[in-house]
All heavy atoms as a GROMACS GRO file, in nm:
protein
  622
    1PHE      N    1  -4.080   0.740   5.394
    1PHE     CA    2  -4.214   0.684   5.385
    1PHE      C    3  -4.252   0.604   5.509
    1PHE      O    4  -4.365   0.600   5.544
    1PHE     CB    5  -4.229   0.607   5.257
    1PHE     CG    6  -4.232   0.685   5.133
    1PHE    CD1    7  -4.125   0.687   5.046
    1PHE    CD2    8  -4.341   0.767   5.106
    1PHE    CE1    9  -4.122   0.764   4.931
    1PHE    CE2   10  -4.343   0.844   4.992
    1PHE     CZ   11  -4.238   0.846   4.902
    2GLY      N   12  -4.152   0.539   5.567
    2GLY     CA   13  -4.178   0.460   5.688
    2GLY      C   14  -4.229   0.543   5.798
    2GLY      O   15  -4.323   0.512   5.873
    3ARG      N   16  -4.165   0.663   5.820
    3ARG     CA   17  -4.209   0.752   5.921
    3ARG      C   18  -4.348   0.805   5.894
    3ARG      O   19  -4.434   0.816   5.984
    3ARG     CB   20  -4.113   0.870   5.933
    3ARG     CG   21  -4.088   0.913   6.075
    3ARG     CD   22  -3.971   1.004   6.087
    3ARG     NE   23  -4.024   1.139   6.067
    3ARG     CZ   24  -3.948   1.244   6.069
    3ARG    NH1   25  -3.820   1.234   6.085
    3ARG    NH2   26  -3.998   1.361   6.052
    4LEU      N   27  -4.381   0.835   5.767
    4LEU     CA   28  -4.513   0.879   5.732
    4LEU      C   29  -4.618   0.774   5.762
    4LEU      O   30  -4.721   0.801   5.813
    4LEU     CB   31  -4.515   0.919   5.584
    4LEU     CG   32  -4.648   0.976   5.532
    4LEU    CD1   33  -4.690   1.097   5.609
    4LEU    CD2   34  -4.632   1.008   5.384
    5ALA      N   35  -4.584   0.650   5.726
    5ALA     CA   36  -4.675   0.540   5.752
    5ALA      C   37  -4.703   0.519   5.902
    5ALA      O   38  -4.816   0.484   5.940
    5ALA     CB   39  -4.621   0.410   5.689
    6SER      N   40  -4.603   0.550   5.982
    6SER     CA   41  -4.626   0.531   6.129
    6SER      C   42  -4.728   0.626   6.183
    6SER      O   43  -4.792   0.602   6.283
    6SER     CB   44  -4.493   0.555   6.200
    6SER     OG   45  -4.450   0.693   6.193
    7PHE      N   46  -4.755   0.739   6.116
    7PHE     CA   47  -4.859   0.834   6.157
    7PHE      C   48  -4.999   0.770   6.136
    7PHE      O   49  -5.094   0.802   6.208
    7PHE     CB   50  -4.853   0.964   6.085
    7PHE     CG   51  -4.731   1.046   6.120
    7PHE    CD1   52  -4.636   1.077   6.028
    7PHE    CD2   53  -4.715   1.094   6.250
    7PHE    CE1   54  -4.526   1.154   6.062
    7PHE    CE2   55  -4.605   1.169   6.287
    7PHE     CZ   56  -4.511   1.197   6.191
    8PHE      N   57  -5.009   0.683   6.038
    8PHE     CA   58  -5.139   0.623   6.011
    8PHE      C   59  -5.160   0.492   6.086
    8PHE      O   60  -5.272   0.450   6.103
    8PHE     CB   61  -5.150   0.592   5.856
    8PHE     CG   62  -5.143   0.722   5.776
    8PHE    CD1   63  -5.022   0.750   5.707
    8PHE    CD2   64  -5.248   0.809   5.768
    8PHE    CE1   65  -5.012   0.864   5.633
    8PHE    CE2   66  -5.238   0.924   5.691
    8PHE     CZ   67  -5.120   0.952   5.623
    9LEU      N   68  -5.057   0.429   6.130
    9LEU     CA   69  -5.063   0.304   6.202
    9LEU      C   70  -5.025   0.321   6.342
    9LEU      O   71  -4.917   0.272   6.389
    9LEU     CB   72  -4.975   0.196   6.134
    9LEU     CG   73  -5.003   0.178   5.982
    9LEU    CD1   74  -4.892   0.088   5.927
    9LEU    CD2   75  -5.138   0.113   5.960
   10ARG      N   76  -5.103   0.386   6.422
   10ARG     CA   77  -5.067   0.422   6.561
   10ARG      C   78  -5.113   0.312   6.657
   10ARG      O   79  -5.228   0.268   6.651
   10ARG     CB   80  -5.127   0.553   6.595
   10ARG     CG   81  -5.080   0.668   6.506
   10ARG     CD   82  -5.144   0.797   6.545
   10ARG     NE   83  -5.119   0.823   6.686
   10ARG     CZ   84  -5.030   0.910   6.731
   10ARG    NH1   85  -4.955   0.970   6.651
   10ARG    NH2   86  -5.016   0.934   6.860
   11PRO      N   87  -5.030   0.269   6.750
   11PRO     CA   88  -5.068   0.164   6.844
   11PRO      C   89  -5.168   0.212   6.948
   11PRO      O   90  -5.238   0.126   7.009
   11PRO     CB   91  -4.935   0.127   6.911
   11PRO     CG   92  -4.851   0.248   6.892
   11PRO     CD   93  -4.893   0.308   6.762
   12ASP      N   94  -5.186   0.341   6.966
   12ASP     CA   95  -5.279   0.390   7.066
   12ASP      C   96  -5.424   0.399   7.018
   12ASP      O   97  -5.510   0.444   7.088
   12ASP     CB   98  -5.234   0.527   7.121
   12ASP     CG   99  -5.224   0.633   7.012
   12ASP    OD1  100  -5.266   0.609   6.897
   12ASP    OD2  101  -5.173   0.741   7.042
   13GLY      N  102  -5.448   0.356   6.890
   13GLY     CA  103  -5.581   0.357   6.836
   13GLY      C  104  -5.625   0.483   6.775
   13GLY      O  105  -5.736   0.494   6.718
   14ARG      N  106  -5.551   0.594   6.789
   14ARG     CA  107  -5.588   0.720   6.733
   14ARG      C  108  -5.568   0.714   6.580
   14ARG      O  109  -5.481   0.641   6.533
   14ARG     CB  110  -5.507   0.836   6.793
   14ARG     CG  111  -5.539   0.855   6.940
   14ARG     CD  112  -5.479   0.982   6.997
   14ARG     NE  113  -5.334   0.979   6.972
   14ARG     CZ  114  -5.255   1.086   7.000
   14ARG    NH1  115  -5.309   1.192   7.046
   14ARG    NH2  116  -5.128   1.076   6.975
   15LYS      N  117  -5.640   0.794   6.510
   15LYS     CA  118  -5.629   0.791   6.360
   15LYS      C  119  -5.563   0.923   6.314
   15LYS      O  120  -5.579   1.029   6.377
   15LYS     CB  121  -5.768   0.781   6.299
   15LYS     CG  122  -5.835   0.650   6.324
   15LYS     CD  123  -5.969   0.642   6.255
   15LYS     CE  124  -6.032   0.506   6.283
   15LYS     NZ  125  -6.161   0.499   6.218
   16ALA      N  126  -5.497   0.914   6.206
   16ALA     CA  127  -5.438   1.030   6.143
   16ALA      C  128  -5.457   1.017   5.993
   16ALA      O  129  -5.476   0.908   5.940
   16ALA     CB  130  -5.286   1.033   6.174
   17SER      N  131  -5.456   1.135   5.927
   17SER     CA  132  -5.469   1.133   5.780
   17SER      C  133  -5.398   1.254   5.728
   17SER      O  134  -5.363   1.347   5.794
   17SER     CB  135  -5.616   1.139   5.740
   17SER     OG  136  -5.678   1.257   5.787
   18PHE      N  137  -5.368   1.248   5.597
   18PHE     CA  138  -5.296   1.355   5.526
   18PHE      C  139  -5.398   1.465   5.494
   18PHE      O  140  -5.510   1.439   5.451
   18PHE     CB  141  -5.231   1.303   5.403
   18PHE     CG  142  -5.165   1.412   5.326
   18PHE    CD1  143  -5.042   1.464   5.367
   18PHE    CD2  144  -5.224   1.461   5.211
   18PHE    CE1  145  -4.982   1.565   5.296
   18PHE    CE2  146  -5.162   1.565   5.140
   18PHE     CZ  147  -5.042   1.618   5.178
   19TYR      N  148  -5.353   1.588   5.513
   19TYR     CA  149  -5.442   1.702   5.482
   19TYR      C  150  -5.359   1.800   5.401
   19TYR      O  151  -5.270   1.865   5.452
   19TYR     CB  152  -5.492   1.770   5.612
   19TYR     CG  153  -5.582   1.884   5.586
   19TYR    CD1  154  -5.722   1.868   5.586
   19TYR    CD2  155  -5.534   2.016   5.568
   19TYR    CE1  156  -5.807   1.972   5.566
   19TYR    CE2  157  -5.619   2.118   5.546
   19TYR     CZ  158  -5.754   2.098   5.546
   19TYR     OH  159  -5.843   2.203   5.524
   20GLY      N  160  -5.383   1.804   5.271
   20GLY     CA  161  -5.315   1.900   5.182
   20GLY      C  162  -5.393   2.026   5.170
   20GLY      O  163  -5.493   2.024   5.096
   21ILE      N  164  -5.357   2.129   5.240
   21ILE     CA  165  -5.440   2.248   5.251
   21ILE      C  166  -5.466   2.316   5.115
   21ILE      O  167  -5.573   2.359   5.090
   21ILE     CB  168  -5.383   2.348   5.352
   21ILE    CG1  169  -5.485   2.452   5.389
   21ILE    CG2  170  -5.250   2.410   5.304
   21ILE    CD1  171  -5.454   2.536   5.512
   22MET      N  172  -5.368   2.320   5.031
   22MET     CA  173  -5.388   2.382   4.901
   22MET      C  174  -5.478   2.297   4.812
   22MET      O  175  -5.556   2.357   4.735
   22MET     CB  176  -5.254   2.411   4.831
   22MET     CG  177  -5.167   2.514   4.906
   22MET     SD  178  -5.257   2.667   4.955
   22MET     CE  179  -5.293   2.736   4.796
   23PHE      N  180  -5.469   2.165   4.818
   23PHE     CA  181  -5.561   2.084   4.744
   23PHE      C  182  -5.703   2.105   4.792
   23PHE      O  183  -5.799   2.107   4.711
   23PHE     CB  184  -5.526   1.935   4.753
   23PHE     CG  185  -5.385   1.911   4.701
   23PHE    CD1  186  -5.287   1.862   4.784
   23PHE    CD2  187  -5.354   1.932   4.569
   23PHE    CE1  188  -5.162   1.834   4.738
   23PHE    CE2  189  -5.225   1.901   4.518
   23PHE     CZ  190  -5.127   1.858   4.606
   24ARG      N  191  -5.717   2.115   4.923
   24ARG     CA  192  -5.853   2.133   4.981
   24ARG      C  193  -5.910   2.266   4.944
   24ARG      O  194  -6.028   2.282   4.918
   24ARG     CB  195  -5.842   2.119   5.134
   24ARG     CG  196  -5.966   2.088   5.200
   24ARG     CD  197  -5.999   1.945   5.173
   24ARG     NE  198  -6.124   1.916   5.235
   24ARG     CZ  199  -6.204   1.816   5.194
   24ARG    NH1  200  -6.168   1.745   5.092
   24ARG    NH2  201  -6.315   1.796   5.251
   25LYS      N  202  -5.825   2.367   4.941
   25LYS     CA  203  -5.873   2.504   4.904
   25LYS      C  204  -5.929   2.508   4.764
   25LYS      O  205  -6.034   2.572   4.742
   25LYS     CB  206  -5.753   2.601   4.915
   25LYS     CG  207  -5.795   2.742   4.885
   25LYS     CD  208  -5.672   2.834   4.897
   25LYS     CE  209  -5.715   2.981   4.864
   25LYS     NZ  210  -5.596   3.069   4.873
   26LYS      N  211  -5.867   2.432   4.672
   26LYS     CA  212  -5.916   2.433   4.535
   26LYS      C  213  -6.036   2.347   4.517
   26LYS      O  214  -6.127   2.383   4.443
   26LYS     CB  215  -5.802   2.387   4.442
   26LYS     CG  216  -5.689   2.483   4.429
   26LYS     CD  217  -5.579   2.426   4.348
   26LYS     CE  218  -5.460   2.525   4.348
   26LYS     NZ  219  -5.347   2.472   4.273
   27SER      N  220  -6.041   2.229   4.579
   27SER     CA  221  -6.146   2.136   4.557
   27SER      C  222  -6.273   2.158   4.643
   27SER      O  223  -6.384   2.131   4.599
   27SER     CB  224  -6.099   1.991   4.580
   27SER     OG  225  -6.064   1.971   4.715
   28HIS      N  226  -6.254   2.213   4.761
   28HIS     CA  227  -6.366   2.234   4.854
   28HIS      C  228  -6.344   2.367   4.927
   28HIS      O  229  -6.315   2.366   5.048
   28HIS     CB  230  -6.377   2.120   4.957
   28HIS     CG  231  -6.405   1.987   4.893
   28HIS    ND1  232  -6.525   1.950   4.842
   28HIS    CD2  233  -6.317   1.886   4.867
   28HIS    CE1  234  -6.514   1.826   4.792
   28HIS    NE2  235  -6.393   1.785   4.804
   29PRO      N  236  -6.360   2.477   4.862
   29PRO     CA  237  -6.327   2.607   4.928
   29PRO      C  238  -6.407   2.639   5.052
   29PRO      O  239  -6.352   2.694   5.148
   29PRO     CB  240  -6.350   2.713   4.815
   29PRO     CG  241  -6.435   2.640   4.714
   29PRO     CD  242  -6.402   2.497   4.727
   30GLU      N  243  -6.533   2.594   5.056
   30GLU     CA  244  -6.613   2.625   5.177
   30GLU      C  245  -6.558   2.545   5.297
   30GLU      O  246  -6.556   2.600   5.409
   30GLU     CB  247  -6.764   2.592   5.149
   30GLU     CG  248  -6.798   2.445   5.125
   30GLU     CD  249  -6.748   2.388   4.992
   30GLU    OE1  250  -6.727   2.463   4.894
   30GLU    OE2  251  -6.736   2.265   4.982
   31GLU      N  252  -6.520   2.422   5.278
   31GLU     CA  253  -6.464   2.343   5.385
   31GLU      C  254  -6.325   2.399   5.424
   31GLU      O  255  -6.291   2.399   5.543
   31GLU     CB  256  -6.452   2.196   5.347
   31GLU     CG  257  -6.590   2.129   5.330
   31GLU     CD  258  -6.576   1.987   5.282
   31GLU    OE1  259  -6.463   1.932   5.279
   31GLU    OE2  260  -6.682   1.932   5.239
   32PHE      N  261  -6.248   2.442   5.328
   32PHE     CA  262  -6.120   2.502   5.356
   32PHE      C  263  -6.138   2.624   5.449
   32PHE      O  264  -6.064   2.639   5.548
   32PHE     CB  265  -6.050   2.542   5.221
   32PHE     CG  266  -5.937   2.638   5.243
   32PHE    CD1  267  -5.812   2.585   5.287
   32PHE    CD2  268  -5.949   2.772   5.222
   32PHE    CE1  269  -5.701   2.674   5.303
   32PHE    CE2  270  -5.843   2.859   5.241
   32PHE     CZ  271  -5.718   2.807   5.280
   33HIS      N  272  -6.232   2.711   5.416
   33HIS     CA  273  -6.252   2.830   5.495
   33HIS      C  274  -6.301   2.796   5.637
   33HIS      O  275  -6.253   2.859   5.734
   33HIS     CB  276  -6.351   2.928   5.430
   33HIS     CG  277  -6.294   2.990   5.301
   33HIS    ND1  278  -6.190   3.085   5.310
   33HIS    CD2  279  -6.316   2.973   5.175
   33HIS    CE1  280  -6.157   3.120   5.191
   33HIS    NE2  281  -6.234   3.054   5.103
   34ALA      N  282  -6.382   2.695   5.650
   34ALA     CA  283  -6.428   2.653   5.783
   34ALA      C  284  -6.309   2.597   5.862
   34ALA      O  285  -6.292   2.623   5.982
   34ALA     CB  286  -6.539   2.545   5.769
   35ASP      N  287  -6.225   2.519   5.798
   35ASP     CA  288  -6.102   2.464   5.865
   35ASP      C  289  -6.011   2.577   5.908
   35ASP      O  290  -5.954   2.572   6.015
   35ASP     CB  291  -6.028   2.370   5.770
   35ASP     CG  292  -6.105   2.237   5.752
   35ASP    OD1  293  -6.201   2.215   5.823
   35ASP    OD2  294  -6.062   2.158   5.663
   36LEU      N  295  -5.998   2.675   5.820
   36LEU     CA  296  -5.907   2.790   5.850
   36LEU      C  297  -5.958   2.866   5.974
   36LEU      O  298  -5.884   2.904   6.060
   36LEU     CB  299  -5.892   2.881   5.729
   36LEU     CG  300  -5.775   2.975   5.727
   36LEU    CD1  301  -5.644   2.904   5.744
   36LEU    CD2  302  -5.778   3.061   5.600
   37ARG      N  303  -6.090   2.888   5.975
   37ARG     CA  304  -6.151   2.959   6.092
   37ARG      C  305  -6.127   2.877   6.220
   37ARG      O  306  -6.093   2.931   6.324
   37ARG     CB  307  -6.302   2.980   6.070
   37ARG     CG  308  -6.332   3.095   5.980
   37ARG     CD  309  -6.480   3.130   5.982
   37ARG     NE  310  -6.564   3.021   5.931
   37ARG     CZ  311  -6.594   3.002   5.801
   37ARG    NH1  312  -6.544   3.082   5.709
   37ARG    NH2  313  -6.668   2.903   5.762
   38ALA      N  314  -6.144   2.746   6.210
   38ALA     CA  315  -6.119   2.659   6.327
   38ALA      C  316  -5.977   2.665   6.371
   38ALA      O  317  -5.948   2.670   6.493
   38ALA     CB  318  -6.162   2.516   6.299
   39LEU      N  319  -5.885   2.666   6.279
   39LEU     CA  320  -5.744   2.673   6.307
   39LEU      C  321  -5.711   2.806   6.382
   39LEU      O  322  -5.639   2.805   6.484
   39LEU     CB  323  -5.663   2.660   6.181
   39LEU     CG  324  -5.513   2.661   6.194
   39LEU    CD1  325  -5.465   2.533   6.269
   39LEU    CD2  326  -5.444   2.661   6.058
   40PHE      N  327  -5.759   2.916   6.333
   40PHE     CA  328  -5.733   3.046   6.397
   40PHE      C  329  -5.796   3.048   6.534
   40PHE      O  330  -5.744   3.114   6.628
   40PHE     CB  331  -5.778   3.161   6.307
   40PHE     CG  332  -5.684   3.189   6.198
   40PHE    CD1  333  -5.728   3.191   6.066
   40PHE    CD2  334  -5.549   3.217   6.221
   40PHE    CE1  335  -5.638   3.218   5.959
   40PHE    CE2  336  -5.462   3.245   6.116
   40PHE     CZ  337  -5.507   3.242   5.986
   41GLU      N  338  -5.910   2.990   6.553
   41GLU     CA  339  -5.977   2.986   6.684
   41GLU      C  340  -5.894   2.904   6.781
   41GLU      O  341  -5.873   2.943   6.894
   41GLU     CB  342  -6.120   2.929   6.673
   41GLU     CG  343  -6.187   2.913   6.802
   41GLU     CD  344  -6.199   3.042   6.882
   41GLU    OE1  345  -6.204   3.152   6.824
   41GLU    OE2  346  -6.200   3.032   7.010
   42LEU      N  347  -5.839   2.794   6.736
   42LEU     CA  348  -5.749   2.713   6.824
   42LEU      C  349  -5.626   2.795   6.865
   42LEU      O  350  -5.583   2.792   6.982
   42LEU     CB  351  -5.705   2.587   6.755
   42LEU     CG  352  -5.811   2.477   6.737
   42LEU    CD1  353  -5.763   2.368   6.642
   42LEU    CD2  354  -5.852   2.416   6.868
   43HIS      N  355  -5.573   2.873   6.774
   43HIS     CA  356  -5.458   2.955   6.803
   43HIS      C  357  -5.494   3.064   6.903
   43HIS      O  358  -5.426   3.092   7.001
   43HIS     CB  359  -5.397   3.015   6.675
   43HIS     CG  360  -5.275   3.096   6.702
   43HIS    ND1  361  -5.280   3.233   6.702
   43HIS    CD2  362  -5.147   3.062   6.719
   43HIS    CE1  363  -5.159   3.280   6.730
   43HIS    NE2  364  -5.078   3.175   6.738
   44ARG      N  365  -5.608   3.131   6.878
   44ARG     CA  366  -5.656   3.237   6.964
   44ARG      C  367  -5.677   3.189   7.104
   44ARG      O  368  -5.642   3.258   7.203
   44ARG     CB  369  -5.783   3.300   6.911
   44ARG     CG  370  -5.828   3.423   6.986
   44ARG     CD  371  -5.971   3.465   6.958
   44ARG     NE  372  -6.065   3.361   7.000
   44ARG     CZ  373  -6.100   3.334   7.128
   44ARG    NH1  374  -6.046   3.403   7.228
   44ARG    NH2  375  -6.189   3.243   7.156
   45ALA      N  376  -5.728   3.066   7.118
   45ALA     CA  377  -5.757   3.009   7.249
   45ALA      C  378  -5.632   2.955   7.316
   45ALA      O  379  -5.637   2.908   7.432
   45ALA     CB  380  -5.862   2.895   7.231
   46GLY      N  381  -5.518   2.954   7.246
   46GLY     CA  382  -5.394   2.906   7.305
   46GLY      C  383  -5.381   2.756   7.311
   46GLY      O  384  -5.295   2.704   7.377
   47ARG      N  385  -5.463   2.690   7.227
   47ARG     CA  386  -5.458   2.544   7.223
   47ARG      C  387  -5.353   2.488   7.125
   47ARG      O  388  -5.311   2.371   7.137
   47ARG     CB  389  -5.594   2.484   7.192
   47ARG     CG  390  -5.697   2.523   7.304
   47ARG     CD  391  -5.826   2.459   7.285
   47ARG     NE  392  -5.818   2.312   7.283
   47ARG     CZ  393  -5.903   2.232   7.222
   47ARG    NH1  394  -6.007   2.282   7.167
   47ARG    NH2  395  -5.884   2.102   7.225
   48ILE      N  396  -5.300   2.569   7.034
   48ILE     CA  397  -5.193   2.534   6.952
   48ILE      C  398  -5.090   2.650   6.947
   48ILE      O  399  -5.129   2.765   6.970
   48ILE     CB  400  -5.236   2.501   6.806
   48ILE    CG1  401  -5.310   2.623   6.740
   48ILE    CG2  402  -5.322   2.376   6.801
   48ILE    CD1  403  -5.338   2.605   6.594
   49ASP      N  404  -4.968   2.615   6.929
   49ASP     CA  405  -4.863   2.714   6.926
   49ASP      C  406  -4.771   2.685   6.807
   49ASP      O  407  -4.685   2.600   6.813
   49ASP     CB  408  -4.781   2.704   7.057
   49ASP     CG  409  -4.679   2.814   7.066
   49ASP    OD1  410  -4.696   2.919   7.006
   49ASP    OD2  411  -4.581   2.797   7.138
   50PRO      N  412  -4.798   2.750   6.694
   50PRO     CA  413  -4.727   2.721   6.575
   50PRO      C  414  -4.572   2.754   6.588
   50PRO      O  415  -4.533   2.847   6.659
   50PRO     CB  416  -4.788   2.806   6.467
   50PRO     CG  417  -4.868   2.912   6.539
   50PRO     CD  418  -4.894   2.858   6.678
   51LEU      N  419  -4.496   2.673   6.520
   51LEU     CA  420  -4.351   2.690   6.522
   51LEU      C  421  -4.318   2.796   6.413
   51LEU      O  422  -4.347   2.772   6.294
   51LEU     CB  423  -4.279   2.561   6.491
   51LEU     CG  424  -4.128   2.566   6.475
   51LEU    CD1  425  -4.060   2.612   6.598
   51LEU    CD2  426  -4.077   2.432   6.428
   52VAL      N  427  -4.261   2.907   6.451
   52VAL     CA  428  -4.225   3.011   6.358
   52VAL      C  429  -4.073   2.995   6.338
   52VAL      O  430  -3.990   3.018   6.432
   52VAL     CB  431  -4.258   3.151   6.410
   52VAL    CG1  432  -4.210   3.258   6.311
   52VAL    CG2  433  -4.407   3.160   6.436
   53ALA      N  434  -4.036   2.961   6.216
   53ALA     CA  435  -3.891   2.937   6.188
   53ALA      C  436  -3.814   3.067   6.187
   53ALA      O  437  -3.703   3.072   6.235
   53ALA     CB  438  -3.881   2.870   6.051
   54ASP      N  439  -3.870   3.172   6.135
   54ASP     CA  440  -3.801   3.300   6.125
   54ASP      C  441  -3.898   3.406   6.092
   54ASP      O  442  -4.003   3.380   6.028
   54ASP     CB  443  -3.693   3.289   6.018
   54ASP     CG  444  -3.577   3.387   6.041
   54ASP    OD1  445  -3.587   3.473   6.125
   54ASP    OD2  446  -3.477   3.371   5.967
   55VAL      N  447  -3.865   3.530   6.123
   55VAL     CA  448  -3.947   3.645   6.083
   55VAL      C  449  -3.855   3.738   6.003
   55VAL      O  450  -3.752   3.778   6.055
   55VAL     CB  451  -4.005   3.716   6.205
   55VAL    CG1  452  -4.084   3.842   6.164
   55VAL    CG2  453  -4.096   3.623   6.289
   56LEU      N  454  -3.894   3.764   5.879
   56LEU     CA  455  -3.811   3.850   5.797
   56LEU      C  456  -3.893   3.977   5.753
   56LEU      O  457  -4.013   3.960   5.734
   56LEU     CB  458  -3.768   3.774   5.671
   56LEU     CG  459  -3.686   3.647   5.692
   56LEU    CD1  460  -3.665   3.574   5.561
   56LEU    CD2  461  -3.554   3.678   5.756
   57PRO      N  462  -3.825   4.084   5.731
   57PRO     CA  463  -3.896   4.204   5.681
   57PRO      C  464  -3.932   4.180   5.535
   57PRO      O  465  -3.878   4.096   5.463
   57PRO     CB  466  -3.790   4.315   5.690
   57PRO     CG  467  -3.657   4.246   5.695
   57PRO     CD  468  -3.683   4.113   5.758
   58LEU      N  469  -4.029   4.256   5.489
   58LEU     CA  470  -4.080   4.237   5.355
   58LEU      C  471  -3.970   4.258   5.250
   58LEU      O  472  -3.973   4.192   5.145
   58LEU     CB  473  -4.194   4.345   5.330
   58LEU     CG  474  -4.270   4.331   5.196
   58LEU    CD1  475  -4.327   4.196   5.180
   58LEU    CD2  476  -4.379   4.441   5.189
   59GLU      N  477  -3.874   4.340   5.278
   59GLU     CA  478  -3.766   4.358   5.186
   59GLU      C  479  -3.685   4.230   5.157
   59GLU      O  480  -3.616   4.219   5.059
   59GLU     CB  481  -3.668   4.466   5.237
   59GLU     CG  482  -3.726   4.606   5.247
   59GLU     CD  483  -3.808   4.622   5.377
   59GLU    OE1  484  -3.780   4.554   5.480
   59GLU    OE2  485  -3.897   4.705   5.375
   60ARG      N  486  -3.699   4.131   5.244
   60ARG     CA  487  -3.629   4.007   5.231
   60ARG      C  488  -3.721   3.891   5.187
   60ARG      O  489  -3.691   3.775   5.198
   60ARG     CB  490  -3.556   3.968   5.360
   60ARG     CG  491  -3.449   4.066   5.396
   60ARG     CD  492  -3.381   4.041   5.526
   60ARG     NE  493  -3.318   3.906   5.531
   60ARG     CZ  494  -3.279   3.849   5.647
   60ARG    NH1  495  -3.290   3.917   5.761
   60ARG    NH2  496  -3.225   3.731   5.646
   61ALA      N  497  -3.834   3.928   5.124
   61ALA     CA  498  -3.931   3.828   5.080
   61ALA      C  499  -3.870   3.730   4.982
   61ALA      O  500  -3.899   3.612   4.987
   61ALA     CB  501  -4.054   3.901   5.020
   62GLN      N  502  -3.789   3.783   4.887
   62GLN     CA  503  -3.728   3.692   4.791
   62GLN      C  504  -3.639   3.588   4.859
   62GLN      O  505  -3.643   3.468   4.825
   62GLN     CB  506  -3.642   3.773   4.693
   62GLN     CG  507  -3.575   3.692   4.588
   62GLN     CD  508  -3.672   3.627   4.491
   62GLN    OE1  509  -3.775   3.681   4.458
   62GLN    NE2  510  -3.641   3.504   4.449
   63GLU      N  511  -3.564   3.629   4.958
   63GLU     CA  512  -3.481   3.538   5.034
   63GLU      C  513  -3.566   3.431   5.100
   63GLU      O  514  -3.536   3.312   5.107
   63GLU     CB  515  -3.402   3.612   5.137
   63GLU     CG  516  -3.319   3.520   5.225
   63GLU     CD  517  -3.254   3.595   5.348
   63GLU    OE1  518  -3.241   3.718   5.338
   63GLU    OE2  519  -3.214   3.525   5.444
   64ALA      N  520  -3.683   3.478   5.163
   64ALA     CA  521  -3.770   3.382   5.227
   64ALA      C  522  -3.824   3.279   5.136
   64ALA      O  523  -3.828   3.160   5.166
   64ALA     CB  524  -3.882   3.460   5.296
   65LEU      N  525  -3.866   3.319   5.016
   65LEU     CA  526  -3.917   3.229   4.916
   65LEU      C  527  -3.806   3.124   4.873
   65LEU      O  528  -3.839   3.007   4.856
   65LEU     CB  529  -3.975   3.305   4.799
   65LEU     CG  530  -4.100   3.381   4.823
   65LEU    CD1  531  -4.135   3.466   4.703
   65LEU    CD2  532  -4.218   3.286   4.852
   66GLU      N  533  -3.692   3.178   4.853
   66GLU     CA  534  -3.578   3.089   4.816
   66GLU      C  535  -3.551   2.985   4.925
   66GLU      O  536  -3.525   2.867   4.894
   66GLU     CB  537  -3.455   3.174   4.783
   66GLU     CG  538  -3.466   3.255   4.656
   66GLU     CD  539  -3.358   3.358   4.643
   66GLU    OE1  540  -3.272   3.376   4.733
   66GLU    OE2  541  -3.356   3.421   4.535
   67ARG      N  542  -3.557   3.025   5.047
   67ARG     CA  543  -3.534   2.932   5.157
   67ARG      C  544  -3.638   2.825   5.160
   67ARG      O  545  -3.609   2.706   5.186
   67ARG     CB  546  -3.528   3.009   5.290
   67ARG     CG  547  -3.402   3.088   5.304
   67ARG     CD  548  -3.403   3.177   5.429
   67ARG     NE  549  -3.415   3.100   5.548
   67ARG     CZ  550  -3.434   3.152   5.667
   67ARG    NH1  551  -3.436   3.284   5.682
   67ARG    NH2  552  -3.450   3.078   5.773
   68VAL      N  553  -3.763   2.868   5.140
   68VAL     CA  554  -3.874   2.765   5.138
   68VAL      C  555  -3.858   2.665   5.023
   68VAL      O  556  -3.871   2.550   5.039
   68VAL     CB  557  -4.013   2.839   5.129
   68VAL    CG1  558  -4.121   2.738   5.104
   68VAL    CG2  559  -4.040   2.913   5.256
   69GLU      N  560  -3.825   2.724   4.905
   69GLU     CA  561  -3.806   2.634   4.791
   69GLU      C  562  -3.689   2.539   4.806
   69GLU      O  563  -3.697   2.425   4.759
   69GLU     CB  564  -3.780   2.721   4.663
   69GLU     CG  565  -3.904   2.791   4.618
   69GLU     CD  566  -3.883   2.887   4.504
   69GLU    OE1  567  -3.763   2.918   4.467
   69GLU    OE2  568  -3.980   2.936   4.448
   70ARG      N  569  -3.583   2.579   4.879
   70ARG     CA  570  -3.472   2.490   4.902
   70ARG      C  571  -3.501   2.387   5.014
   70ARG      O  572  -3.423   2.293   5.037
   70ARG     CB  573  -3.347   2.567   4.943
   70ARG     CG  574  -3.277   2.636   4.831
   70ARG     CD  575  -3.140   2.689   4.869
   70ARG     NE  576  -3.140   2.763   4.995
   70ARG     CZ  577  -3.149   2.897   5.005
   70ARG    NH1  578  -3.168   2.970   4.898
   70ARG    NH2  579  -3.147   2.956   5.126
   71GLY      N  580  -3.601   2.412   5.092
   71GLY     CA  581  -3.639   2.323   5.206
   71GLY      C  582  -3.556   2.360   5.325
   71GLY      O  583  -3.540   2.272   5.411
   72ASP      N  584  -3.508   2.484   5.335
   72ASP     CA  585  -3.430   2.526   5.448
   72ASP      C  586  -3.513   2.563   5.575
   72ASP      O  587  -3.455   2.595   5.677
   72ASP     CB  588  -3.344   2.648   5.412
   72ASP     CG  589  -3.233   2.615   5.312
   72ASP    OD1  590  -3.210   2.491   5.292
   72ASP    OD2  591  -3.173   2.709   5.257
   73VAL      N  592  -3.647   2.562   5.563
   73VAL     CA  593  -3.726   2.594   5.677
   73VAL      C  594  -3.825   2.483   5.708
   73VAL      O  595  -3.861   2.403   5.616
   73VAL     CB  596  -3.802   2.726   5.658
   73VAL    CG1  597  -3.709   2.844   5.646
   73VAL    CG2  598  -3.894   2.719   5.537
   74ARG      N  599  -3.868   2.469   5.834
   74ARG     CA  600  -3.964   2.367   5.869
   74ARG      C  601  -4.103   2.427   5.855
   74ARG      O  602  -4.122   2.546   5.876
   74ARG     CB  603  -3.945   2.325   6.012
   74ARG     CG  604  -3.811   2.248   6.030
   74ARG     CD  605  -3.785   2.213   6.172
   74ARG     NE  606  -3.897   2.139   6.229
   74ARG     CZ  607  -3.909   2.114   6.359
   74ARG    NH1  608  -3.821   2.163   6.443
   74ARG    NH2  609  -4.011   2.044   6.402
   75GLY      N  610  -4.198   2.344   5.826
   75GLY     CA  611  -4.341   2.390   5.817
   75GLY      C  612  -4.368   2.445   5.681
   75GLY      O  613  -4.306   2.414   5.581
   76LYS      N  614  -4.467   2.533   5.673
   76LYS     CA  615  -4.512   2.588   5.546
   76LYS      C  616  -4.490   2.737   5.546
   76LYS      O  617  -4.495   2.801   5.641
   76LYS     CB  618  -4.662   2.563   5.526
   76LYS     CG  619  -4.695   2.417   5.526
   76LYS     CD  620  -4.656   2.359   5.392
   76LYS     CE  621  -4.692   2.213   5.383
   76LYS     NZ  622  -4.631   2.146   5.278
   0.00000   0.00000   0.00000
């Protein structure tokens, strides 16, 4: 929790907040879709580079889900 709090209390004056994408999708779908479009545009423009933990074939989907549930991968 201390590390999480440090994201909100930054000495450089920048602000940060928590963004739960699935909560946003359910409560404000129009804003969620706008955010998703903006995210893909940032990726297309090369301004963000997502960390891909692993790429698995569809036949290993069950394994991928189990790894996510165990917390064996970073990100979402």
